[in-house]
C-alpha positions in Angstrom: 140.0 126.5 103.6 141.9 123.2 102.9 140.9 121.9 106.3 137.2 122.7 105.6 137.4 121.0 102.2 138.9 117.9 103.8 136.0 117.8 106.3 133.5 118.1 103.4 135.1 115.3 101.4 135.3 113.1 104.4 131.6 113.6 105.1 130.7 112.7 101.6 132.9 109.6 101.7 131.4 108.4 105.0 127.9 108.5 103.5 126.8 111.9 104.9 123.9 113.8 103.4 126.0 116.6 101.7 126.1 114.8 98.3 123.1 112.5 98.8 119.7 112.1 97.3 116.6 110.0 97.1 116.0 107.0 94.8 112.3 106.8 94.0 110.3 104.4 91.9 107.4 102.0 91.7 107.0 98.3 91.2 104.4 97.4 88.5 102.6 94.1 87.9 102.1 92.7 84.4 99.4 90.2 83.7 96.3 89.0 85.4 96.3 89.3 89.1 96.1 85.8 90.7 93.0 85.1 92.9 94.2 85.4 96.5 93.8 82.3 98.6 91.5 82.5 101.5 93.1 81.8 104.9 91.3 79.1 106.8 91.4 80.0 110.5 88.8 77.5 111.7 91.3 75.7 114.0 91.4 78.7 116.4 88.1 80.4 117.5 90.1 83.4 118.7 91.4 83.9 115.1 88.0 83.5 113.6 86.4 86.0 116.0 89.0 88.6 115.2 87.7 89.0 111.6 84.3 90.0 110.3 85.2 89.4 106.7 87.2 86.6 105.0 91.0 87.0 105.2 93.2 86.3 102.2 96.9 85.5 101.8 99.3 88.4 101.3 101.6 86.3 99.1 100.6 88.4 96.0 98.9 91.7 96.5 98.2 93.6 93.3 97.1 97.2 94.0 94.2 99.0 92.3 96.7 101.0 90.2 98.3 97.8 88.8 101.4 97.9 91.1 102.7 95.2 93.5 102.6 95.5 97.3 105.1 94.0 99.8 108.1 94.2 97.5 111.4 94.8 99.4 113.6 97.3 97.5 117.1 98.1 98.5 120.5 99.3 97.4 122.5 96.1 96.9 126.0 97.4 97.1 125.8 100.4 99.5 128.3 101.2 102.2 127.4 100.4 105.8 126.1 102.8 108.4 125.4 102.8 112.1 122.1 101.3 113.1 119.4 103.8 114.2 118.2 103.9 117.8 114.6 103.4 116.8 113.1 100.0 116.9 111.1 98.1 114.2 107.9 96.3 115.3 106.5 93.0 114.0 103.0 92.5 115.5 100.6 89.5 115.6 97.1 90.9 115.1 94.1 88.7 114.4 96.5 85.8 113.8 98.3 87.7 111.0 101.8 89.1 111.0 101.8 92.9 110.6 103.6 94.0 108.5 103.9 91.1 106.1 107.4 92.3 104.9 109.8 94.5 106.8 113.4 95.7 106.6 115.7 96.4 109.4 119.4 97.2 109.9 122.1 95.0 111.4 122.2 95.8 115.1 118.8 97.5 115.1 116.2 96.3 117.6 113.2 94.3 116.4 110.3 94.1 118.9 107.9 91.2 118.3 104.5 91.7 119.9 101.6 89.4 120.5 98.4 91.5 120.4 96.2 88.3 120.3 94.6 86.5 123.3 95.9 83.2 122.0 99.2 81.2 121.7 101.6 82.1 118.9 105.1 80.8 118.4 107.5 82.9 116.3 109.9 80.7 114.3 112.5 82.3 112.1 113.9 80.4 109.2 117.1 82.4 109.2 120.4 80.8 108.1 123.1 83.5 108.4 121.6 84.7 111.7 120.8 82.2 114.5 117.3 80.8 114.1 114.8 81.2 117.0 111.6 79.5 117.8 109.8 81.1 120.8 106.3 80.7 122.2 104.2 83.8 123.0 101.2 82.4 124.9 99.7 85.6 126.3 98.4 88.9 124.9 100.8 91.7 125.4 103.9 89.6 125.4 107.1 91.1 123.8 110.3 89.7 122.4 113.4 91.7 121.4 115.8 90.5 118.7 118.9 91.9 117.0 120.7 90.5 113.9 124.3 90.5 112.9 124.3 89.3 109.3 122.7 90.4 106.1 120.0 88.1 104.8 116.2 87.9 104.0 114.3 85.1 105.7 110.8 83.9 106.5 109.0 83.9 109.9 106.2 81.5 110.6 104.0 80.1 113.3 103.5 76.4 113.7 100.3 76.9 115.8 98.7 78.8 112.9 100.3 77.5 109.7 98.8 80.3 107.5 100.9 82.9 109.3 104.0 84.1 107.6 106.2 87.2 107.3 109.5 88.1 105.8 112.4 90.1 107.3 115.2 91.7 105.3 118.4 92.5 107.2 120.7 95.2 105.8 124.0 96.8 106.8 122.8 100.2 105.5 119.6 102.3 105.7 118.8 102.3 102.0 115.8 100.0 101.8 112.0 100.3 101.7 108.8 98.1 101.2 106.2 99.0 98.7 102.7 99.8 100.0 99.2 100.3 98.6 100.4 102.4 95.6 103.5 100.3 94.7 105.9 103.2 95.2 109.1 103.4 97.3 111.7 105.9 98.3 115.3 105.1 99.3 116.2 108.2 101.3 119.6 109.9 101.5 121.6 107.6 99.3 125.2 109.1 98.9 126.1 110.2 95.4 127.4 107.4 93.2 126.4 104.4 91.0 124.5 101.6 92.5 122.6 98.4 91.8 119.1 98.6 93.2 117.3 95.2 93.8 113.6 94.4 94.2 112.7 91.2 96.0 109.3 89.5 96.1 108.5 86.3 97.9 106.8 84.6 94.9 108.4 86.3 91.9 112.0 86.5 93.0 114.4 89.4 92.4 115.1 92.0 89.7 117.9 94.5 89.6 118.6 97.8 87.8 121.5 100.3 87.8 121.0 103.9 89.1 123.3 106.9 89.4 122.7 109.4 92.2 124.5 112.6 91.3 124.9 115.9 93.0 121.4 117.0 92.2 120.2 114.3 94.5 117.6 112.5 92.4 117.4 109.1 90.8 114.6 106.8 89.6 114.3 103.0 89.6 111.2 101.2 88.3 110.5 97.5 88.2 107.9 95.3 86.6 107.1 91.7 87.8 105.1 89.4 85.5 102.5 87.0 87.0 103.1 83.3 86.6 
């Protein structure tokens, strides 16, 4: 019995799922949504041809329900965990990075694709991790990257200056990006008290405290105000 209890306690301390739960919430937007800037793609006919309708910047995307899209939400002070075997994909489609914001773990594989029949170059503005600037001249090209340090940085393309994306690197799996309804779920967070942070490229960061107890549920909501 004592041996079994020791195994259970060790599992919990190592971040196992025995005493773990989900942190859920949403990111609201307060104020008048800014008018999105139209992206001018005239410099490349391939980019223009890829879109029937005008394309706008994803810098600030306010959803129909008054929430904010593309907010990176994460546990700020969680314990580390092994990187999953699955890869994360950053694609270039219609001269736009897809997705605009993504999270990935230290040591996890990032696959960068070029789905466009035109030249792109992928330039990371990372500081903690080595920066890279690589050309991808052909449709179907792939690059593979891994990161060793925790940070959030911008990726851009000098060929098409309107293209930008953001990558958050974490040493744990407790992160998510808000979508079309502004909600997020941080799955399987071990029981304990944490600081949860929400990051937005224009509006900065906000933090809140949460407690995940044995029932396995916690809520963290945020509100960003337009400037």
